[in-house]
C-alpha positions as CSV (number, residue, x, y, z in Angstrom):
1,M,0.0,0.0,0.0
2,L,1.3,3.5,-0.9
3,T,0.4,6.2,1.6
4,L,1.1,10.0,1.2
5,I,1.1,12.2,4.2
6,I,1.2,16.0,3.8
7,G,1.5,18.6,6.5
8,G,3.1,21.9,7.6
9,S,6.2,22.2,9.7
10,G,5.6,20.8,13.2
11,S,2.2,19.5,12.3
12,G,2.9,16.0,13.6
13,K,3.0,14.3,10.1
14,S,6.2,12.5,10.9
15,S,4.9,11.0,14.1
16,F,1.7,9.9,12.3
17,G,3.8,8.3,9.6
18,E,5.7,6.3,12.1
19,E,2.5,5.1,13.8
20,L,1.2,3.9,10.4
21,A,4.4,2.1,9.6
22,Q,4.5,0.3,13.0
23,K,0.9,-1.0,12.3
24,S,2.1,-2.8,9.2
25,N,3.8,-5.7,11.0
26,S,6.6,-5.6,8.5
27,K,10.3,-5.0,8.6
28,L,10.6,-1.3,9.1
29,Y,13.0,1.0,7.1
30,Y,13.4,4.7,7.7
31,L,14.6,6.3,4.4
32,A,16.3,9.6,5.5
33,T,16.7,12.2,2.7
34,M,18.0,15.2,4.6
35,I,21.6,16.1,4.1
36,P,23.0,17.2,7.5
37,Y,24.5,20.5,6.6
38,G,26.4,22.2,9.4
39,D,25.9,21.8,13.2
40,E,22.2,22.5,13.0
41,G,21.6,19.8,10.5
42,K,23.6,17.3,12.5
43,R,21.6,18.2,15.6
44,R,18.3,17.6,13.7
45,V,19.5,14.2,12.5
46,E,20.6,13.2,16.0
47,R,17.2,14.3,17.4
48,H,15.3,12.2,14.8
49,L,17.4,9.2,15.6
50,K,16.7,9.5,19.3
51,L,12.9,9.9,18.6
52,R,13.0,6.7,16.5
53,K,15.0,4.7,19.0
54,G,13.2,1.6,20.1
55,K,10.5,1.8,17.4
56,G,12.0,-0.9,15.2
57,F,13.3,1.2,12.3
58,E,16.4,0.5,10.4
59,T,17.7,3.8,9.0
60,I,18.8,4.1,5.3
61,E,20.4,7.4,4.2
62,E,19.9,8.2,0.5
63,Y,19.7,11.8,-0.6
64,M,19.0,11.6,-4.4
65,D,18.5,8.3,-6.2
66,I,16.0,6.3,-4.1
67,G,15.0,4.0,-7.0
68,N,18.2,1.9,-6.7
69,I,17.9,1.1,-3.0
70,D,17.9,-2.6,-2.3
71,I,15.2,-3.4,0.3
72,P,13.7,-6.9,0.9
73,Y,10.2,-7.5,-0.5
74,G,7.5,-7.3,2.1
75,S,9.1,-4.5,4.0
76,C,7.6,-1.2,5.0
77,V,9.5,2.0,4.0
78,L,8.9,5.4,5.6
79,L,10.4,8.1,3.3
80,E,11.2,11.3,5.2
81,D,10.7,13.5,3.2
82,L,9.9,14.7,-0.3
83,P,10.9,18.4,0.2
84,N,14.4,17.4,1.1
85,L,14.6,14.9,-1.8
86,V,13.5,17.5,-4.3
87,A,15.9,20.1,-2.9
88,N,18.9,17.6,-3.0
89,N,18.2,16.8,-6.7
90,M,17.6,20.4,-7.7
91,F,20.4,22.2,-5.9
92,T,23.3,20.1,-7.0
93,K,26.1,20.6,-9.5
94,N,24.6,18.2,-12.1
95,P,20.8,18.2,-11.7
96,Q,18.6,15.8,-13.6
97,K,17.0,17.3,-16.8
98,D,13.6,16.2,-15.6
99,I,13.6,16.2,-11.8
100,N,9.9,15.4,-11.6
101,M,10.1,12.3,-13.7
102,F,13.4,11.2,-12.0
103,I,11.9,11.4,-8.4
104,V,8.5,9.9,-9.3
105,N,10.1,7.0,-11.2
106,G,12.4,6.4,-8.2
107,I,9.4,6.3,-5.9
108,V,7.6,3.8,-8.2
109,Q,10.8,1.6,-8.5
110,L,11.2,1.5,-4.7
111,Y,7.5,0.9,-4.1
112,N,7.5,-2.1,-6.5
113,K,10.2,-3.7,-4.3
114,V,8.3,-3.5,-1.0
115,E,4.9,-4.2,0.5
116,N,4.1,-0.8,2.0
117,M,5.5,2.7,1.5
118,I,4.7,5.8,3.5
119,I,5.9,9.1,2.1
120,I,6.1,12.3,4.1
121,T,5.8,15.6,2.2
122,G,5.4,19.2,3.2
123,D,2.9,21.9,2.7
124,V,4.9,24.9,1.5
125,F,2.3,26.4,-0.9
126,S,0.1,28.6,1.2
127,D,2.3,31.1,3.1
128,G,1.6,34.0,0.7
129,E,5.3,35.0,0.6
130,Q,7.0,36.2,-2.5
131,Y,10.1,34.2,-3.5
132,D,12.8,34.5,-6.1
133,S,12.4,32.6,-9.4
134,L,14.6,29.6,-8.3
135,T,12.6,29.1,-5.1
136,N,9.3,29.4,-7.0
137,K,10.6,26.7,-9.4
138,Y,11.4,24.5,-6.4
139,I,7.8,24.9,-5.1
140,R,6.3,24.1,-8.5
141,I,8.4,20.9,-8.8
142,L,7.5,19.8,-5.3
143,A,3.8,20.5,-6.0
144,S,3.9,18.5,-9.2
145,I,5.5,15.6,-7.5
146,N,3.0,15.7,-4.7
147,N,0.2,15.6,-7.2
148,A,1.7,12.7,-9.1
149,V,2.3,10.6,-5.9
150,A,-1.2,11.5,-4.6
151,E,-2.7,10.1,-7.8
152,K,-0.8,6.8,-7.4
153,A,-1.3,6.5,-3.7
154,D,-3.9,4.2,-2.0
155,R,-4.3,6.6,0.9
156,V,-3.6,10.4,1.2
157,Y,-3.7,12.1,4.6
158,E,-3.2,15.7,5.7
159,V,-2.0,16.3,9.3
160,V,-3.0,19.6,10.9
161,C,-2.2,20.3,14.6
162,G,-1.6,16.6,15.2
163,I,-5.0,15.7,13.7
164,D,-4.9,13.4,10.7
165,I,-7.5,13.9,7.9
166,L,-8.1,11.2,5.3
167,F,-8.6,12.6,1.8
168,K,-8.3,9.5,-0.3
169,E,-8.6,5.7,0.3
170,G,-8.3,2.9,-2.2
171,G,-6.5,0.3,-0.3
172,I,-6.2,-3.4,-0.8
173,K,-9.8,-3.8,-1.9
174,L,-9.2,-1.7,-5.0
175,G,-5.9,-3.5,-5.5
176,A,-7.5,-6.9,-5.2
177,L,-10.3,-5.8,-7.6
178,R,-7.8,-4.7,-10.2
179,S,-5.9,-8.0,-9.7
180,L,-9.2,-9.9,-10.3
181,I,-9.8,-7.9,-13.5
182,I,-6.3,-8.5,-14.8
183,C,-6.5,-12.3,-14.0
184,F,-9.7,-12.7,-16.0
185,A,-8.5,-10.5,-18.8
186,V,-5.3,-12.7,-19.2
187,F,-6.5,-16.2,-18.3
188,S,-10.0,-16.0,-19.9
189,K,-11.9,-14.6,-22.8
190,I,-14.6,-13.1,-20.5
191,P,-14.9,-9.4,-21.3
192,M,-13.4,-7.2,-18.6
193,P,-13.2,-3.4,-18.1
194,Y,-10.1,-1.9,-19.5
195,I,-7.5,-0.7,-16.9
196,D,-3.9,0.4,-17.1
197,W,-1.7,-2.2,-15.4
198,E,0.8,-1.3,-12.8
199,K,3.0,-3.6,-10.8
200,K,1.1,-3.0,-7.6
201,D,-2.1,-4.2,-9.4
202,M,-0.7,-7.6,-10.0
203,K,0.0,-8.6,-6.4
204,Y,-3.0,-11.0,-6.1
205,I,-3.5,-12.3,-9.7
206,F,-2.9,-15.9,-8.8
207,C,-5.3,-15.7,-5.8
208,F,-8.1,-15.3,-8.4
209,L,-7.0,-17.9,-10.9
210,P,-9.1,-20.6,-9.3
211,L,-12.1,-18.4,-9.9
212,V,-11.5,-18.9,-13.6
213,G,-11.8,-22.6,-12.8
214,V,-15.0,-21.9,-11.0
215,V,-16.5,-20.3,-14.1
216,M,-15.3,-23.2,-16.3
217,G,-16.7,-25.7,-13.9
218,A,-20.0,-24.0,-13.6
219,L,-20.3,-24.0,-17.4
220,F,-19.5,-27.7,-17.6
221,I,-22.1,-28.5,-15.0
222,G,-24.7,-26.4,-16.8
223,L,-23.8,-28.1,-20.2
224,N,-24.0,-31.5,-18.5
225,L,-27.5,-30.8,-17.1
226,L,-28.7,-29.7,-20.5
227,A,-27.2,-32.7,-22.2
228,Q,-29.0,-35.0,-19.9
229,R,-32.2,-33.1,-20.3
230,F,-32.1,-33.3,-24.1
231,N,-30.4,-36.7,-24.4
232,V,-27.4,-35.3,-26.3
233,P,-25.1,-38.1,-27.5
234,E,-21.9,-38.6,-25.5
235,T,-19.5,-37.8,-28.3
236,A,-21.3,-34.6,-29.1
237,F,-21.5,-33.5,-25.5
238,G,-17.8,-34.3,-25.0
239,I,-16.7,-32.1,-27.9
240,I,-19.1,-29.3,-26.9
241,S,-18.1,-29.3,-23.2
242,F,-14.3,-29.4,-24.1
243,A,-14.8,-26.6,-26.6
244,V,-16.8,-24.4,-24.3
245,A,-15.4,-25.0,-20.9
246,M,-11.7,-25.6,-21.8
247,L,-11.2,-23.5,-25.0
248,L,-13.9,-20.9,-25.2
249,V,-13.4,-19.6,-21.6
250,N,-9.6,-19.4,-21.6
251,G,-9.0,-19.1,-25.3
252,G,-6.8,-22.1,-25.4
253,I,-4.0,-20.3,-23.6
254,H,-3.0,-23.4,-21.6
255,M,-3.1,-25.7,-24.7
256,D,-0.7,-23.3,-26.4
257,G,1.7,-23.7,-23.5
258,F,1.2,-27.5,-23.6
259,M,2.1,-27.7,-27.3
260,D,5.1,-25.3,-27.0
261,T,6.5,-27.4,-24.1
262,I,6.1,-30.6,-26.1
263,D,8.0,-29.0,-29.0
264,A,10.8,-27.9,-26.7
265,L,11.2,-31.3,-24.9
266,S,11.1,-33.2,-28.2
267,S,13.9,-31.0,-29.7
268,H,16.7,-32.6,-27.6
269,K,18.6,-29.3,-27.8
270,S,20.4,-27.2,-25.3
271,R,18.6,-25.4,-22.4
272,D,18.8,-22.0,-24.1
273,D,17.5,-23.4,-27.4
274,K,14.6,-25.0,-25.5
275,I,13.7,-21.7,-23.9
276,R,13.8,-20.1,-27.4
277,I,11.5,-22.8,-28.7
278,L,9.0,-22.0,-26.0
279,D,8.7,-18.5,-27.5
280,D,8.6,-19.7,-31.1
281,P,5.1,-19.3,-32.7
282,H,5.6,-22.3,-35.0
283,T,4.2,-25.7,-34.0
284,G,6.0,-29.0,-34.5
285,A,4.6,-32.4,-35.5
286,F,5.1,-33.9,-32.0
287,A,3.1,-31.1,-30.4
288,I,0.2,-31.6,-32.9
289,I,0.1,-35.3,-32.3
290,Y,0.1,-35.0,-28.5
291,A,-2.5,-32.2,-28.7
292,I,-4.8,-34.4,-30.8
293,F,-4.4,-37.3,-28.4
294,Y,-5.1,-35.0,-25.4
295,V,-8.2,-33.5,-27.0
296,L,-9.7,-36.8,-28.1
297,I,-9.2,-38.6,-24.7
298,T,-10.3,-35.6,-22.7
299,A,-13.4,-35.0,-24.8
300,Y,-14.3,-38.7,-24.6
301,I,-14.0,-38.8,-20.8
302,L,-16.0,-35.6,-20.4
303,G,-18.7,-37.0,-22.7
304,T,-19.2,-40.1,-20.4
305,V,-20.2,-38.0,-17.4
306,D,-23.9,-38.9,-16.9
307,N,-24.7,-37.8,-13.4
308,L,-24.5,-34.6,-11.3
309,A,-22.0,-35.9,-8.8
310,E,-19.5,-36.8,-11.5
311,A,-20.1,-33.4,-13.2
312,V,-19.4,-31.5,-10.0
313,Y,-16.2,-33.6,-9.5
314,M,-15.0,-32.8,-13.0
315,A,-15.9,-29.1,-12.4
316,I,-13.8,-29.0,-9.2
317,V,-10.8,-30.3,-11.1
318,F,-10.7,-26.9,-12.9
319,V,-10.4,-25.2,-9.5
320,F,-7.9,-27.7,-8.1
321,T,-5.5,-27.4,-11.0
322,R,-5.4,-23.6,-10.9
323,A,-5.0,-23.5,-7.1
324,L,-2.0,-25.9,-7.5
325,V,-0.6,-23.7,-10.2
326,G,-0.6,-20.7,-7.9
327,I,1.4,-22.7,-5.3
328,V,3.9,-24.0,-7.8
329,A,4.4,-20.5,-9.3
330,M,5.1,-19.0,-5.9
331,S,7.7,-21.7,-5.0
332,E,9.7,-22.3,-8.2
333,D,12.5,-20.4,-9.8
334,L,11.9,-18.7,-13.1
335,A,13.4,-19.8,-16.3
336,K,13.9,-16.3,-17.6
337,N,13.7,-12.7,-16.5
338,S,11.0,-11.7,-19.0
339,G,7.6,-12.7,-20.1
340,M,4.1,-12.6,-18.6
341,L,4.8,-15.1,-15.8
342,Y,7.9,-13.3,-14.7
343,T,5.9,-10.1,-14.5
344,F,3.2,-11.7,-12.5
345,V,5.4,-13.7,-10.1
346,S,7.8,-10.8,-9.5
347,S,4.9,-8.5,-8.7
348,A,3.0,-11.0,-6.5
349,N,2.6,-10.9,-2.8
350,K,3.9,-14.4,-2.5
351,F,2.9,-15.1,1.1
352,V,-0.7,-14.0,0.7
353,T,-1.0,-15.7,-2.7
354,A,0.4,-19.0,-1.3
355,V,-2.0,-18.9,1.7
356,I,-5.1,-18.2,-0.4
357,C,-4.1,-20.9,-3.0
358,V,-3.7,-23.4,-0.2
359,V,-7.2,-22.6,1.0
360,W,-8.5,-23.1,-2.5
361,L,-6.6,-26.3,-2.8
362,I,-7.9,-27.7,0.5
363,A,-11.5,-26.8,-0.3
364,S,-11.3,-28.4,-3.8
365,I,-9.7,-31.6,-2.4
366,S,-12.3,-31.8,0.3
367,V,-15.1,-31.7,-2.3
368,M,-13.4,-34.3,-4.4
369,E,-12.9,-36.6,-1.4
370,I,-16.6,-36.4,-0.6
371,L,-17.7,-37.1,-4.2
372,A,-15.2,-39.9,-5.0
373,P,-13.0,-40.8,-2.1
374,V,-11.0,-43.7,-3.6
375,R,-10.4,-42.1,-7.0
376,S,-9.5,-38.7,-5.4
377,I,-6.9,-40.3,-3.2
378,I,-5.4,-42.1,-6.2
379,T,-5.5,-38.8,-8.2
380,L,-3.7,-36.9,-5.4
381,G,-1.0,-39.5,-5.3
382,V,-0.4,-39.5,-9.1
383,V,-0.5,-35.7,-9.2
384,F,2.0,-35.5,-6.3
385,I,4.4,-37.7,-8.3
386,F,3.8,-35.6,-11.4
387,V,4.6,-32.4,-9.5
388,M,7.9,-33.9,-8.4
389,L,8.7,-34.9,-12.0
390,F,7.6,-31.5,-13.3
391,Q,9.9,-29.7,-10.9
392,N,12.8,-31.9,-11.9
393,M,12.0,-31.4,-15.6
394,N,11.9,-27.6,-15.3
395,R,15.3,-27.5,-13.5
396,K,17.0,-29.9,-15.9
397,H,15.7,-28.7,-19.2
398,F,14.7,-25.0,-18.6
399,G,16.3,-23.8,-15.4
400,G,12.9,-22.9,-13.9
401,I,9.3,-22.2,-14.9
402,S,7.7,-20.1,-17.5
403,G,4.2,-19.2,-18.7
404,D,4.3,-22.0,-21.3
405,L,5.4,-24.6,-18.7
406,M,2.6,-23.6,-16.4
407,G,0.2,-24.1,-19.3
408,F,1.6,-27.5,-19.8
409,F,1.3,-28.2,-16.1
410,I,-2.4,-27.3,-16.0
411,C,-3.2,-29.4,-19.1
412,V,-1.4,-32.5,-17.7
413,V,-2.8,-32.3,-14.2
414,E,-6.4,-31.9,-15.6
415,F,-5.7,-34.9,-17.9
416,I,-4.5,-37.0,-14.9
417,C,-7.6,-36.1,-12.9
418,F,-10.0,-36.8,-15.8
419,L,-8.3,-40.0,-16.8
420,I,-8.4,-41.5,-13.4
421,M,-12.1,-40.6,-13.0
422,G,-12.8,-42.1,-16.5
423,I,-10.9,-45.3,-15.8
424,G,-12.7,-45.6,-12.5
425,D,-16.1,-45.3,-14.3
426,F,-14.9,-47.9,-16.9
427,I,-13.9,-50.4,-14.3
428,C,-17.0,-49.9,-12.2
């Protein structure tokens, strides 16, 4: 969460910022931007250090380029303050050509590295004094940066006489909503409102991926009920349900990853070449053969579902696989420092995502156990073995995971679940 606090000199804005930071339950960093000029400056620094003593802050001094500071993800940073940061960058021998852009970009870069960021700024715009042109330029730059940060911030406070006044609040709910929209925009063909993506908006994308599975499952159950009502032949229902639930909803994005992975594995080339093949838009013969096999078997099994309990079980599989993907994505190394998966994983709140995906996973497994206890236990055992093999494959052939590999993962896990369910029906 990004918070901006504005106030006049002695208003209590700094104390309020510290209080907010301490409520975050995160590792606390105090980013000091004031250059201690002369004895007075040194005394002010010493005073601030004494006031922060025992509050859990680790002090970092950076007077100009805050974007390159290395701070662990999940931390809370209190930046004190913007007026000093602007002055340092403006009144230097070699100032930046665009100080506004430099400082705002630095704030964005730093914020993308942490969980929470609290920025203290000053109100220097209402004293009615006449200043020289250089000072007026400084005031205009600070005002422009304040406006830019306020626009990006989740919360904006003004502190007057020790009283905090909340002017803007978006918070995690807005962030979560934007993550939901992005998740469905990327992993489904369901129309979503257009939004500009920022890194902070992608923190919870994988938390909502199982919801895409819920939509797919609901469609499958609905189609199954209609098929039973109108006595649709098994073959026709299998093809229709596969096309609607597994292709129409997600646009075949996971099947594309499945085929790209088959192409890469069948090439028997070096790791770098295999990674390049994943990005190659061309499709090889092996990928087509495997895809045909996958579609035919899956469609056939889906077509044999003739009761509500089995339909619900198959529907839950869509949720189960996507919850499992979220957990794997948060725990595995990445094959490359580019691509959609890299963007999402590097932006994610990994702890929150992992916890929510585990909840989704437990819930889906519980339903599967109730509906088909024996087959669900067998399924979980086989899936567990596949996860181990998948992780080993990634490390050996690709050096980590990628978006295509996760598409392959979803397709194979779904196939395992469907196949065991289908074999169980055939035996019974």
